[in-house]
C-alpha positions as a Markdown table, in Angstrom:
| # | Residue | x | y | z |
|---|---|---|---|---|
| 1 | Met | 0.0 | 0.0 | 0.0 |
| 2 | Leu | 2.8 | 2.4 | 0.9 |
| 3 | Ala | 4.4 | 1.9 | -2.6 |
| 4 | His | 1.1 | 3.1 | -4.0 |
| 5 | Gly | 1.0 | 6.3 | -1.9 |
| 6 | Leu | -1.6 | 4.9 | 0.6 |
| 7 | Gln | -1.1 | 4.7 | 4.4 |
| 8 | Pro | -3.1 | 1.8 | 5.9 |
| 9 | Leu | -5.5 | 2.8 | 8.6 |
| 10 | Asp | -6.4 | -0.7 | 9.8 |
| 11 | Pro | -4.4 | -3.9 | 10.1 |
| 12 | Tyr | -4.0 | -6.0 | 6.9 |
| 13 | Pro | -7.4 | -7.6 | 6.2 |
| 14 | Gly | -5.8 | -11.0 | 5.5 |
| 15 | Arg | -6.8 | -11.2 | 1.8 |
| 16 | Thr | -5.8 | -9.2 | -1.3 |
| 17 | Asp | -9.4 | -9.2 | -2.6 |
| 18 | Thr | -10.7 | -7.4 | 0.5 |
| 19 | Pro | -11.0 | -3.6 | 0.8 |
| 20 | Trp | -8.3 | -2.0 | 3.1 |
| 21 | Lys | -9.0 | 1.3 | 4.8 |
| 22 | Ser | -6.3 | 3.7 | 3.9 |
| 23 | Arg | -5.3 | 7.4 | 3.7 |
| 24 | Cys | -3.8 | 8.9 | 0.5 |
| 25 | Thr | -0.4 | 10.4 | 1.3 |
| 26 | Thr | -1.0 | 13.0 | -1.5 |
| 27 | Cys | -4.5 | 14.3 | -1.0 |
| 28 | Asp | -5.1 | 13.0 | 2.6 |
| 29 | Lys | -8.5 | 11.5 | 1.6 |
| 30 | His | -9.7 | 8.2 | 3.0 |
| 31 | Ser | -10.7 | 5.2 | 0.9 |
| 32 | Ala | -10.8 | 1.5 | 1.0 |
| 33 | Pro | -9.1 | 0.1 | -2.1 |
| 34 | Val | -8.7 | -3.6 | -2.8 |
| 35 | Pro | -5.0 | -4.4 | -2.6 |
| 36 | Gly | -5.0 | -7.0 | -5.3 |
| 37 | Thr | -6.2 | -4.5 | -7.9 |
| 38 | Leu | -3.6 | -1.9 | -7.2 |
| 39 | Pro | -0.5 | -3.0 | -9.2 |
| 40 | Gly | -1.7 | -2.2 | -12.6 |
| 41 | His | -5.5 | -1.9 | -13.0 |
| 42 | His | -6.3 | 1.1 | -10.7 |
| 43 | Gly | -4.4 | 4.1 | -9.6 |
| 44 | Ala | -3.7 | 4.2 | -5.9 |
| 45 | Cys | -6.0 | 6.9 | -4.6 |
| 46 | Pro | -9.5 | 6.8 | -6.2 |
| 47 | Val | -9.8 | 10.6 | -5.6 |
| 48 | Cys | -6.6 | 12.0 | -7.0 |
| 49 | Ala | -5.5 | 9.2 | -9.4 |
| 50 | Arg | -5.1 | 10.2 | -13.0 |
| 51 | Gln | -6.7 | 7.0 | -14.2 |
| 52 | Gly | -9.6 | 4.8 | -13.1 |
| 53 | Ile | -12.8 | 5.9 | -11.6 |
| 54 | Asn | -13.3 | 9.2 | -9.7 |
| 55 | Pro | -15.7 | 8.4 | -6.8 |
| 56 | Arg | -16.9 | 12.0 | -6.6 |
| 57 | Glu | -17.9 | 12.3 | -10.2 |
| 58 | Pro | -21.3 | 11.0 | -11.4 |
| 59 | Gly | -21.3 | 7.3 | -12.1 |
| 60 | Tyr | -23.3 | 4.2 | -12.7 |
| 61 | Leu | -23.4 | 0.5 | -11.8 |
| 62 | Tyr | -24.1 | -1.7 | -14.8 |
| 63 | Leu | -25.1 | -5.3 | -15.4 |
| 64 | Val | -24.0 | -7.0 | -18.6 |
| 65 | Val | -24.5 | -10.5 | -20.1 |
| 66 | His | -22.2 | -12.7 | -22.2 |
| 67 | Asp | -24.5 | -15.1 | -24.0 |
| 68 | Gly | -21.7 | -17.3 | -25.3 |
| 69 | Leu | -20.2 | -17.8 | -21.8 |
| 70 | Arg | -23.6 | -17.8 | -20.1 |
| 71 | Ala | -22.1 | -15.2 | -17.8 |
| 72 | Leu | -23.5 | -12.2 | -15.9 |
| 73 | Gly | -21.0 | -9.4 | -15.3 |
| 74 | Trp | -21.2 | -6.1 | -13.4 |
| 75 | Gly | -19.1 | -3.0 | -12.9 |
| 76 | Ile | -19.0 | 0.7 | -12.3 |
| 77 | Ala | -18.0 | 3.6 | -14.5 |
| 78 | Asn | -18.0 | 7.4 | -14.4 |
| 79 | Ser | -20.7 | 8.7 | -16.6 |
| 80 | Ser | -18.3 | 10.7 | -18.7 |
| 81 | Arg | -15.3 | 8.3 | -18.9 |
| 82 | Arg | -16.1 | 4.8 | -19.9 |
| 83 | Gln | -18.2 | 2.5 | -22.0 |
| 84 | Pro | -19.9 | -0.4 | -20.1 |
| 85 | His | -17.6 | -3.5 | -20.1 |
| 86 | Pro | -15.0 | -4.1 | -22.7 |
| 87 | Val | -16.5 | -3.7 | -26.2 |
| 88 | Arg | -13.9 | -6.1 | -27.6 |
| 89 | Gln | -15.9 | -8.9 | -25.9 |
| 90 | Pro | -19.5 | -9.7 | -26.8 |
| 91 | Trp | -21.1 | -8.4 | -23.7 |
| 92 | Arg | -24.6 | -7.0 | -23.9 |
| 93 | Leu | -25.8 | -4.3 | -21.6 |
| 94 | Leu | -28.7 | -5.5 | -19.4 |
| 95 | Thr | -29.3 | -2.3 | -17.3 |
| 96 | Arg | -27.7 | 0.6 | -15.4 |
| 97 | Trp | -28.3 | 2.5 | -12.2 |
| 98 | His | -27.1 | 6.1 | -12.3 |
| 99 | Phe | -25.8 | 7.9 | -9.2 |
| 100 | Pro | -24.7 | 11.5 | -8.4 |
| 101 | Ala | -21.3 | 10.0 | -7.2 |
| 102 | Ala | -19.6 | 6.9 | -8.4 |
| 103 | Gln | -18.8 | 5.9 | -4.8 |
| 104 | Asp | -22.5 | 5.0 | -4.4 |
| 105 | Ala | -22.3 | 2.8 | -7.5 |
| 106 | Trp | -19.2 | 1.2 | -5.9 |
| 107 | Ala | -21.2 | 0.4 | -2.7 |
| 108 | Phe | -24.1 | -1.2 | -4.6 |
| 109 | Gly | -21.6 | -3.2 | -6.8 |
| 110 | Arg | -19.9 | -4.5 | -3.6 |
| 111 | His | -23.4 | -5.4 | -2.2 |
| 112 | Leu | -24.2 | -7.4 | -5.3 |
| 113 | Lys | -20.9 | -9.2 | -5.3 |
| 114 | Gln | -21.2 | -10.0 | -1.6 |
| 115 | Arg | -24.8 | -11.4 | -2.0 |
| 116 | Ile | -23.7 | -13.6 | -5.0 |
| 117 | Arg | -20.5 | -14.9 | -3.3 |
| 118 | Ser | -22.3 | -15.6 | 0.0 |
| 119 | Asn | -24.4 | -18.1 | -1.9 |
| 120 | Gly | -21.2 | -19.9 | -3.0 |
| 121 | Tyr | -21.3 | -18.8 | -6.6 |
| 122 | Pro | -17.8 | -18.3 | -8.0 |
| 123 | Pro | -16.6 | -16.1 | -10.8 |
| 124 | Val | -17.3 | -17.6 | -14.2 |
| 125 | Leu | -14.2 | -16.2 | -16.0 |
| 126 | Arg | -10.8 | -17.9 | -15.6 |
| 127 | Ala | -8.0 | -16.2 | -13.7 |
| 128 | Glu | -6.0 | -15.2 | -16.8 |
| 129 | Pro | -4.3 | -11.8 | -17.6 |
| 130 | Glu | -6.8 | -11.1 | -20.4 |
| 131 | Phe | -9.6 | -10.8 | -17.8 |
| 132 | Gly | -7.7 | -9.0 | -15.1 |
| 133 | Pro | -9.5 | -8.0 | -11.9 |
| 134 | Ala | -12.8 | -7.8 | -13.8 |
| 135 | Arg | -13.2 | -11.6 | -13.6 |
| 136 | Ala | -14.2 | -11.2 | -10.0 |
| 137 | Gln | -17.3 | -9.3 | -11.1 |
| 138 | Thr | -18.9 | -12.2 | -13.0 |
| 139 | Ala | -21.2 | -15.2 | -12.2 |
| 140 | Ser | -22.6 | -18.0 | -14.1 |
| 141 | Leu | -26.2 | -17.6 | -15.4 |
| 142 | Asp | -26.6 | -21.2 | -14.3 |
| 143 | Asp | -26.1 | -20.0 | -10.7 |
| 144 | Ile | -28.0 | -16.7 | -10.8 |
| 145 | Ser | -30.5 | -15.3 | -13.3 |
| 146 | Cys | -30.4 | -11.8 | -14.7 |
| 147 | Glu | -33.7 | -11.1 | -13.0 |
| 148 | Arg | -32.4 | -12.1 | -9.6 |
| 149 | Ala | -29.3 | -10.0 | -10.0 |
| 150 | Val | -31.5 | -7.0 | -10.9 |
| 151 | Arg | -33.7 | -7.6 | -7.8 |
| 152 | Ile | -30.7 | -7.8 | -5.5 |
| 153 | Val | -29.6 | -4.3 | -6.6 |
| 154 | Glu | -33.1 | -2.9 | -6.7 |
| 155 | Glu | -33.7 | -4.0 | -3.1 |
| 156 | Val | -31.1 | -1.4 | -2.0 |
| 157 | Ala | -30.8 | 1.0 | -4.9 |
| 158 | Gly | -34.3 | 1.2 | -6.3 |
| 159 | Pro | -35.3 | 0.7 | -9.9 |
| 160 | Ala | -32.7 | 1.0 | -12.7 |
| 161 | Ser | -32.5 | 4.4 | -14.4 |
């Protein structure tokens, strides 16, 4: 974390896929990045990083489907910065929830992931460099239906916008 300009505020959570409360040594803002995504995918601080998602700008949570893999995927993006999921892959947009700040989309995305993983449903994509950290935000449509995933988010975020 220190190599990425982040001072941990709590002891190591024990896993590289678990958020770790930290303070940015540049802008002094607090965040909870996931250590396993820091080396190349995200900038260190979500507030002052030059790449990645700015949690204070408008953003959205999206659900996508890959019919060939029978996979459900989800992620977040800033409204002005990114297309939903990599267009080089045949993902089809299912729905989006828009938020005044991307940090809210992040929270609802984490809620969805927690609910899916708590039922024992693993990521559907293989752990290969081409998928990167985004593989963690997938599940098999044999395990969870699109309709159920939408309902999980709507329970806490309301209807898609």
